[in-house]
DSSP file (Angstrom, degrees, kcal/mol; ACC not computed):
  #  RESIDUE AA STRUCTURE BP1 BP2  ACC     N-H-->O    O-->H-N    N-H-->O    O-->H-N    TCO  KAPPA ALPHA  PHI   PSI    X-CA   Y-CA   Z-CA
    1    1 A M    >         0   0    0      0, 0.0     3,-2.0     0, 0.0     6,-0.1   0.000 360.0 360.0 360.0 103.4    5.7  -16.9  -13.5
    2    2 A P  T 3   +     0   0    0      0, 0.0     6,-0.0     0, 0.0     0, 0.0   0.715 360.0  57.1 -62.4 -21.1    2.0  -16.7  -12.7
    3    3 A E  T 3  S+     0   0    0      4,-0.0     2,-1.0    31,-0.0     3,-0.1   0.344  76.6 110.0 -92.7   8.4    2.5  -17.6   -9.1
    4    4 A D    <>  -     0   0    0     -3,-2.0     4,-1.8     1,-0.2     5,-0.1  -0.732  48.4-170.6 -86.9 102.5    4.9  -14.7   -8.5
    5    5 A A  H  > S+     0   0    0     -2,-1.0     4,-2.1     1,-0.2    -1,-0.2   0.867  83.8  54.6 -63.0 -38.4    2.9  -12.3   -6.2
    6    6 A R  H  > S+     0   0    0      1,-0.2     4,-2.2     2,-0.2    -1,-0.2   0.897 107.5  50.0 -65.6 -38.3    5.5   -9.5   -6.5
    7    7 A A  H  > S+     0   0    0      1,-0.2     4,-2.4     2,-0.2    -1,-0.2   0.887 108.6  53.6 -64.9 -37.7    5.3   -9.6  -10.3
    8    8 A R  H  X S+     0   0    0     -4,-1.8     4,-2.4     2,-0.2    -2,-0.2   0.895 108.0  50.2 -62.8 -40.0    1.5   -9.5  -10.0
    9    9 A V  H  X S+     0   0    0     -4,-2.1     4,-2.3     2,-0.2    -2,-0.2   0.917 110.6  48.8 -65.2 -43.2    1.8   -6.3   -7.8
   10   10 A L  H  X S+     0   0    0     -4,-2.2     4,-2.3     1,-0.2    -2,-0.2   0.905 111.8  49.4 -62.9 -40.6    4.1   -4.7  -10.3
   11   11 A L  H  X S+     0   0    0     -4,-2.4     4,-2.8     2,-0.2    -2,-0.2   0.898 108.4  54.0 -64.6 -40.0    1.7   -5.6  -13.1
   12   12 A A  H  X S+     0   0    0     -4,-2.4     4,-2.5     1,-0.2    -2,-0.2   0.925 109.4  47.6 -59.0 -45.2   -1.2   -4.1  -11.1
   13   13 A A  H  X S+     0   0    0     -4,-2.3     4,-2.4     2,-0.2    -1,-0.2   0.903 111.5  50.6 -64.1 -40.9    0.7   -0.8  -10.7
   14   14 A C  H  X S+     0   0    0     -4,-2.3     4,-1.2     2,-0.2    -2,-0.2   0.932 111.0  48.1 -62.8 -45.2    1.5   -0.7  -14.4
   15   15 A F  H  <>S+     0   0    0     -4,-2.8     5,-2.8     1,-0.2     3,-0.5   0.917 111.7  50.7 -59.8 -43.1   -2.1   -1.3  -15.3
   16   16 A A  H ><5S+     0   0    0     -4,-2.5     3,-1.6     1,-0.2    -1,-0.2   0.901 105.5  55.9 -62.7 -40.6   -3.2    1.4  -12.9
   17   17 A Q  H 3<5S+     0   0    0     -4,-2.4    -1,-0.2     1,-0.3    -2,-0.2   0.765 110.1  45.3 -65.6 -24.7   -0.8    3.9  -14.3
   18   18 A I  T 3<5S-     0   0    0     -4,-1.2    -1,-0.3    -3,-0.5    -2,-0.2   0.265 121.9-104.0-103.5  12.8   -2.2    3.5  -17.8
   19   19 A G  T < 5S+     0   0    0     -3,-1.6     2,-1.3     1,-0.2    -3,-0.2   0.616  80.0 131.4  83.0  12.1   -5.8    3.6  -16.6
   20   20 A R     >< +     0   0    0     -5,-2.8     4,-2.0    -6,-0.2    -1,-0.2  -0.587  25.8 163.7 -95.8  72.3   -6.7    0.0  -16.8
   21   21 A F  H  >  +     0   0    0     -2,-1.3     4,-2.4     1,-0.2    -1,-0.2   0.815  65.6  53.0 -68.4 -35.8   -8.2   -0.1  -13.4
   22   22 A E  H  > S+     0   0    0      2,-0.2     4,-2.4    -3,-0.2    -1,-0.2   0.914 111.4  47.2 -67.8 -40.3  -10.1   -3.3  -13.5
   23   23 A E  H  > S+     0   0    0      2,-0.2     4,-2.5     1,-0.2    -2,-0.2   0.891 111.0  53.2 -65.0 -37.8   -7.0   -5.2  -14.7
   24   24 A A  H  X S+     0   0    0     -4,-2.0     4,-2.4     1,-0.2    -2,-0.2   0.931 110.0  47.2 -60.4 -46.0   -5.1   -3.5  -11.9
   25   25 A K  H  X S+     0   0    0     -4,-2.4     4,-2.6     2,-0.2    -2,-0.2   0.909 110.7  52.2 -63.0 -42.7   -7.6   -4.7   -9.3
   26   26 A R  H  X S+     0   0    0     -4,-2.4     4,-2.1     1,-0.2    -2,-0.2   0.933 112.0  45.0 -59.5 -47.1   -7.6   -8.2  -10.7
   27   27 A E  H  X S+     0   0    0     -4,-2.5     4,-2.3     2,-0.2    -1,-0.2   0.881 112.2  52.0 -66.8 -37.7   -3.8   -8.4  -10.4
   28   28 A A  H  X S+     0   0    0     -4,-2.4     4,-2.2    -5,-0.2    -2,-0.2   0.925 109.9  49.5 -62.9 -44.1   -3.8   -6.9   -6.9
   29   29 A D  H  X S+     0   0    0     -4,-2.6     4,-2.3     1,-0.2    -2,-0.2   0.894 110.4  50.4 -61.8 -40.3   -6.4   -9.5   -5.8
   30   30 A L  H  X S+     0   0    0     -4,-2.1     4,-2.2     2,-0.2    -1,-0.2   0.902 108.2  52.9 -64.8 -40.7   -4.3  -12.3   -7.3
   31   31 A A  H  X S+     0   0    0     -4,-2.3     4,-2.2     1,-0.2    -2,-0.2   0.921 111.0  46.5 -61.0 -43.5   -1.2  -11.0   -5.5
   32   32 A I  H  < S+     0   0    0     -4,-2.2    -1,-0.2     1,-0.2    -2,-0.2   0.895 110.3  53.0 -66.6 -39.2   -3.0  -11.0   -2.2
   33   33 A A  H  < S+     0   0    0     -4,-2.3    -1,-0.2     1,-0.2    -2,-0.2   0.881 113.0  45.0 -62.2 -36.9   -4.4  -14.5   -2.8
   34   34 A L  H  < S+     0   0    0     -4,-2.2    -2,-0.2     1,-0.2    -1,-0.2   0.863 133.1  16.1 -74.7 -36.7   -0.9  -15.8   -3.5
   35   35 A R    ><  +     0   0    0     -4,-2.2     3,-1.5    -5,-0.2    -1,-0.2  -0.544  68.7 164.9-137.6  68.5    0.8  -14.1   -0.5
   36   36 A P  T 3  S+     0   0    0      0, 0.0    -1,-0.1     0, 0.0    -3,-0.1   0.676  80.7  39.5 -65.9 -17.8   -2.0  -13.0    2.0
   37   37 A D  T 3  S+     0   0    0     -5,-0.1     2,-0.8    31,-0.0     3,-0.1   0.211  81.5 118.0-116.2  14.6    0.4  -12.4    4.9
   38   38 A D    <>  -     0   0    0     -3,-1.5     4,-2.7     1,-0.2     5,-0.2  -0.748  52.1-155.4 -87.2 110.6    3.4  -10.8    3.0
   39   39 A T  H  > S+     0   0    0     -2,-0.8     4,-2.4    29,-0.3    -1,-0.2   0.882  91.3  45.6 -53.0 -46.4    3.8   -7.3    4.4
   40   40 A M  H  > S+     0   0    0      2,-0.2     4,-2.7     1,-0.2    -1,-0.2   0.863 111.0  51.8 -72.9 -34.9    5.5   -5.9    1.3
   41   41 A V  H  > S+     0   0    0      2,-0.2     4,-2.3     1,-0.2    -1,-0.2   0.947 112.8  46.7 -62.6 -46.4    3.0   -7.5   -1.1
   42   42 A L  H  X S+     0   0    0     -4,-2.7     4,-2.1     2,-0.2    -2,-0.2   0.907 112.7  49.6 -61.9 -42.0    0.2   -6.0    0.9
   43   43 A Y  H  X S+     0   0    0     -4,-2.4     4,-1.9    -5,-0.2    -1,-0.2   0.936 112.9  46.0 -62.4 -46.6    1.9   -2.6    1.1
   44   44 A N  H  X S+     0   0    0     -4,-2.7     4,-2.4     1,-0.2    -1,-0.2   0.815 108.9  55.9 -70.0 -29.1    2.6   -2.5   -2.7
   45   45 A V  H  X S+     0   0    0     -4,-2.3     4,-2.8     2,-0.2    -1,-0.2   0.916 105.5  52.9 -63.7 -42.7   -1.0   -3.6   -3.4
   46   46 A A  H  X S+     0   0    0     -4,-2.1     4,-1.9     1,-0.2    -2,-0.2   0.920 110.0  48.0 -58.2 -43.4   -2.2   -0.6   -1.4
   47   47 A C  H  X S+     0   0    0     -4,-1.9     4,-2.2     2,-0.2    -1,-0.2   0.935 112.3  48.2 -62.1 -46.4    0.0    1.6   -3.6
   48   48 A A  H  X S+     0   0    0     -4,-2.4     4,-1.4     1,-0.2    -2,-0.2   0.887 110.3  52.0 -63.1 -39.0   -1.3    0.0   -6.8
   49   49 A L  H  <>S+     0   0    0     -4,-2.8     5,-2.7     2,-0.2    -1,-0.2   0.841 107.4  52.3 -69.6 -31.7   -4.9    0.4   -5.6
   50   50 A C  H ><5S+     0   0    0     -4,-1.9     3,-2.0    -5,-0.2    -1,-0.2   0.931 108.3  50.9 -65.0 -43.6   -4.3    4.1   -4.9
   51   51 A L  H 3<5S+     0   0    0     -4,-2.2    -2,-0.2     1,-0.3    -1,-0.2   0.808 108.6  53.0 -61.9 -27.8   -3.0    4.5   -8.4
   52   52 A A  T 3<5S-     0   0    0     -4,-1.4    -1,-0.3    -5,-0.2    -2,-0.2   0.288 119.6-113.5 -89.5   9.7   -6.2    2.7   -9.5
   53   53 A N  T < 5S+     0   0    0     -3,-2.0    -3,-0.2     1,-0.1    -2,-0.1   0.904  78.1 128.7  59.6  45.4   -8.3    5.3   -7.6
   54   54 A K     >< +     0   0    0     -5,-2.7     4,-2.2    -8,-0.1     5,-0.2  -0.602  22.1 162.5-125.9  68.5   -9.6    2.7   -5.1
   55   55 A P  H  > S+     0   0    0      0, 0.0     4,-2.3     0, 0.0     5,-0.2   0.855  71.2  53.1 -63.4 -38.1   -8.8    4.3   -1.8
   56   56 A E  H  > S+     0   0    0      1,-0.2     4,-1.4     2,-0.2    -6,-0.1   0.922 113.3  43.7 -64.7 -42.0  -11.1    2.2    0.4
   57   57 A E  H  > S+     0   0    0      1,-0.2     4,-1.9     2,-0.2    -1,-0.2   0.854 111.0  55.7 -70.2 -34.4   -9.6   -1.1   -0.9
   58   58 A A  H  X S+     0   0    0     -4,-2.2     4,-2.6     1,-0.2    -2,-0.2   0.896 104.6  53.6 -62.4 -39.9   -6.1    0.4   -0.6
   59   59 A L  H  X S+     0   0    0     -4,-2.3     4,-2.6     2,-0.2    -1,-0.2   0.865 105.1  53.9 -64.5 -35.9   -6.8    1.1    3.1
   60   60 A V  H  X S+     0   0    0     -4,-1.4     4,-2.2     2,-0.2    -1,-0.2   0.946 112.3  43.7 -61.5 -47.7   -7.8   -2.5    3.6
   61   61 A A  H  X S+     0   0    0     -4,-1.9     4,-2.3     1,-0.2    -2,-0.2   0.890 113.4  51.4 -65.0 -39.5   -4.5   -3.7    2.2
   62   62 A L  H  X S+     0   0    0     -4,-2.6     4,-2.2     2,-0.2    -1,-0.2   0.895 108.8  50.7 -66.4 -39.8   -2.6   -1.1    4.1
   63   63 A R  H  X S+     0   0    0     -4,-2.6     4,-2.5     2,-0.2    -2,-0.2   0.934 111.7  47.7 -61.9 -45.4   -4.2   -2.1    7.4
   64   64 A K  H  X S+     0   0    0     -4,-2.2     4,-1.6     1,-0.2    -2,-0.2   0.882 109.1  55.1 -62.8 -37.4   -3.3   -5.7    6.7
   65   65 A S  H  <>S+     0   0    0     -4,-2.3     5,-2.5     1,-0.2    -1,-0.2   0.919 109.6  45.7 -61.3 -43.6    0.2   -4.6    5.8
   66   66 A K  H ><5S+     0   0    0     -4,-2.2     3,-1.6     1,-0.2    -2,-0.2   0.916 110.0  54.2 -65.9 -41.9    0.6   -2.9    9.2
   67   67 A E  H 3<5S+     0   0    0     -4,-2.5    -1,-0.2     1,-0.3    -2,-0.2   0.798 108.8  50.0 -62.2 -28.4   -0.9   -5.9   11.0
   68   68 A T  T 3<5S-     0   0    0     -4,-1.6   -29,-0.3    -5,-0.2    -1,-0.3   0.342 136.8 -73.8 -96.1   6.7    1.7   -8.2    9.4
   69   69 A G  T < 5S+     0   0    0     -3,-1.6     2,-1.2     1,-0.2    -3,-0.2   0.334  85.8 128.9 130.3 -11.6    4.7   -6.0   10.3
   70   70 A N      < +     0   0    0     -5,-2.5    -1,-0.2     1,-0.2    -2,-0.1  -0.637  19.9 150.6 -80.7 100.7    4.9   -2.8    8.3
   71   71 A R        +     0   0    0     -2,-1.2     2,-1.7    -3,-0.1     3,-0.2   0.256  21.3 124.6-114.4  11.0    5.2   -0.1   11.0
   72   72 A S     >  +     0   0    0      1,-0.2     4,-2.5     2,-0.1     5,-0.2  -0.530  27.8 172.5 -79.8  85.7    7.2    2.5    9.2
   73   73 A A  H  > S+     0   0    0     -2,-1.7     4,-2.8     1,-0.2    27,-0.2   0.883  76.7  55.8 -60.7 -39.6    5.0    5.6    9.5
   74   74 A A  H  > S+     0   0    0     25,-0.2     4,-0.9     2,-0.2    -1,-0.2   0.923 111.3  43.4 -61.3 -43.9    7.7    7.9    8.1
   75   75 A W  H >> S+     0   0    0      2,-0.2     4,-0.7     1,-0.2     3,-0.7   0.950 115.7  47.5 -65.7 -49.4    7.9    5.8    4.9
   76   76 A V  H >< S+     0   0    0     -4,-2.5     3,-0.9     1,-0.2    -2,-0.2   0.903 111.4  49.8 -61.1 -43.5    4.2    5.4    4.5
   77   77 A R  H 3< S+     0   0    0     -4,-2.8    -1,-0.2     1,-0.2    -2,-0.2   0.685 115.2  44.6 -72.3 -16.8    3.4    9.0    5.1
   78   78 A N  H << S+     0   0    0     -4,-0.9    -1,-0.2    -3,-0.7    -2,-0.2   0.409  82.0 111.2-106.7   1.6    6.0   10.1    2.5
   79   79 A D    X<  -     0   0    0     -3,-0.9     3,-1.5    -4,-0.7     4,-0.2  -0.663  58.5-151.9 -77.5 117.2    5.1    7.6   -0.2
   80   80 A P  G >  S+     0   0    0      0, 0.0     3,-1.1     0, 0.0     4,-0.3   0.768  92.1  66.1 -63.2 -24.1    3.6    9.6   -3.1
   81   81 A D  G 3  S+     0   0    0      1,-0.2     3,-0.3     2,-0.1    -2,-0.0   0.788 105.0  44.4 -65.8 -25.2    1.6    6.6   -4.2
   82   82 A L  G X  S+     0   0    0     -3,-1.5     3,-2.2    -6,-0.2     4,-0.5   0.326  79.3 108.7-100.1   6.6   -0.4    6.8   -1.0
   83   83 A A  G X   +     0   0    0     -3,-1.1     3,-1.4     1,-0.3    -1,-0.2   0.811  68.7  65.3 -56.2 -33.8   -0.9   10.6   -1.0
   84   84 A M  G 3  S+     0   0    0     -3,-0.3    -1,-0.3    -4,-0.3    -2,-0.1   0.700  96.8  58.5 -65.0 -16.1   -4.6   10.3   -1.8
   85   85 A L  G X  S+     0   0    0     -3,-2.2     3,-2.5     2,-0.1    -1,-0.3   0.658  76.4 114.6 -86.7 -16.1   -5.1    8.6    1.6
   86   86 A H  T <  S+     0   0    0     -3,-1.4    -3,-0.0    -4,-0.5    -9,-0.0  -0.315  82.3  20.2 -58.5 132.3   -3.7   11.6    3.5
   87   87 A G  T 3  S+     0   0    0      1,-0.4    -1,-0.3     2,-0.1    -2,-0.1   0.181  89.1 128.4  92.4 -16.7   -6.5   13.1    5.6
   88   88 A H    <>  -     0   0    0     -3,-2.5     4,-2.7     1,-0.1    -1,-0.4  -0.578  64.7-129.9 -70.8 131.7   -8.7    9.9    5.5
   89   89 A P  H  > S+     0   0    0      0, 0.0     4,-1.8     0, 0.0     5,-0.1   0.854 105.5  49.5 -54.9 -39.5   -9.6    9.1    9.1
   90   90 A E  H  > S+     0   0    0      2,-0.2     4,-2.4     1,-0.2     5,-0.2   0.912 111.8  48.2 -68.4 -40.3   -8.5    5.4    8.8
   91   91 A F  H  > S+     0   0    0     -6,-0.3     4,-2.9     1,-0.2    -1,-0.2   0.933 111.3  50.4 -62.3 -45.2   -5.2    6.4    7.3
   92   92 A E  H  < S+     0   0    0     -4,-2.7    -1,-0.2     1,-0.2    -2,-0.2   0.836 111.6  49.2 -63.9 -32.4   -4.6    9.0   10.0
   93   93 A E  H  < S+     0   0    0     -4,-1.8    -1,-0.2    -5,-0.3    -2,-0.2   0.906 113.6  45.8 -71.0 -42.1   -5.4    6.4   12.7
   94   94 A L  H  < S+     0   0    0     -4,-2.4    -2,-0.2     1,-0.3    -3,-0.2   0.924 131.6  17.3 -65.9 -45.4   -3.1    3.8   11.2
   95   95 A Y  S  < S-     0   0    0     -4,-2.9    -1,-0.3    -5,-0.2    -2,-0.1  -0.671  80.7-163.3-132.5  75.8   -0.1    6.1   10.7
   96   96 A P    >>  -     0   0    0      0, 0.0     4,-1.3     0, 0.0     3,-1.1  -0.263  28.7-118.9 -61.8 147.4   -0.5    9.3   12.8
   97   97 A P  H 3> S+     0   0    0      0, 0.0     4,-2.5     0, 0.0     5,-0.2   0.843 112.4  60.4 -55.9 -35.4    1.7   12.2   11.8
   98   98 A E  H 3> S+     0   0    0      1,-0.2     4,-2.3     2,-0.2     5,-0.2   0.827 100.2  55.2 -66.4 -29.5    3.4   12.2   15.2
   99   99 A E  H <> S+     0   0    0     -3,-1.1     4,-2.1     2,-0.2   -25,-0.2   0.922 110.2  45.9 -64.7 -43.1    4.6    8.7   14.6
  100  100 A A  H  X S+     0   0    0     -4,-1.3     4,-2.3   -27,-0.2    -2,-0.2   0.915 112.7  50.2 -65.4 -42.7    6.2    9.7   11.4
  101  101 A S  H  X S+     0   0    0     -4,-2.5     4,-2.4     1,-0.2    -2,-0.2   0.910 111.5  47.3 -63.3 -43.1    7.7   12.8   13.0
  102  102 A S  H  X S+     0   0    0     -4,-2.3     4,-2.2     1,-0.2    -1,-0.2   0.872 111.6  51.5 -68.3 -35.4    9.2   10.9   15.9
  103  103 A A  H  X S+     0   0    0     -4,-2.1     4,-1.9     2,-0.2    -2,-0.2   0.903 111.6  46.9 -66.5 -40.5   10.6    8.2   13.6
  104  104 A I  H  X S+     0   0    0     -4,-2.3     4,-1.6     2,-0.2    -2,-0.2   0.916 112.2  50.0 -66.6 -42.9   12.3   10.9   11.5
  105  105 A A  H  X S+     0   0    0     -4,-2.4     4,-0.7     1,-0.2    -2,-0.2   0.897 110.4  50.0 -62.6 -41.2   13.7   12.7   14.6
  106  106 A A  H >< S+     0   0    0     -4,-2.2     3,-0.6     1,-0.2    -1,-0.2   0.878 109.4  51.6 -65.1 -38.0   15.1    9.4   15.9
  107  107 A A  H 3< S+     0   0    0     -4,-1.9    -1,-0.2     1,-0.2    -2,-0.2   0.810 105.8  55.8 -68.8 -29.5   16.8    8.7   12.5
  108  108 A E  H 3<        0   0    0     -4,-1.6    -1,-0.2     1,-0.2    -2,-0.2   0.660 360.0 360.0 -77.8 -16.0   18.4   12.1   12.5
  109  109 A Q    <<        0   0    0     -4,-0.7    -1,-0.2    -3,-0.6    -2,-0.2   0.479 360.0 360.0 -80.4 360.0   20.1   11.5   15.9
């Protein structure tokens, strides 16, 4: 189904994992065009773009994801797909370590 944004994101991640970075970027862009305000599509696009070694573009998608509702700092900071963003000033601003720590502490209570 060519209009399935989630399928496009999964395809983008698959392309990125096998080193086909331009195809990954194309599929990520199509997913965003299809669902520009879908928090999870944007989040998964950020993951796929990290896998495609496109950190600046991943940060754009991650910022949009947060703006549309993804506020789980603990999840974002522990997602291995986003590890390359750790230490980047924009990532640290979006999801400060203390937000993740407080979310984890609250969940443990």
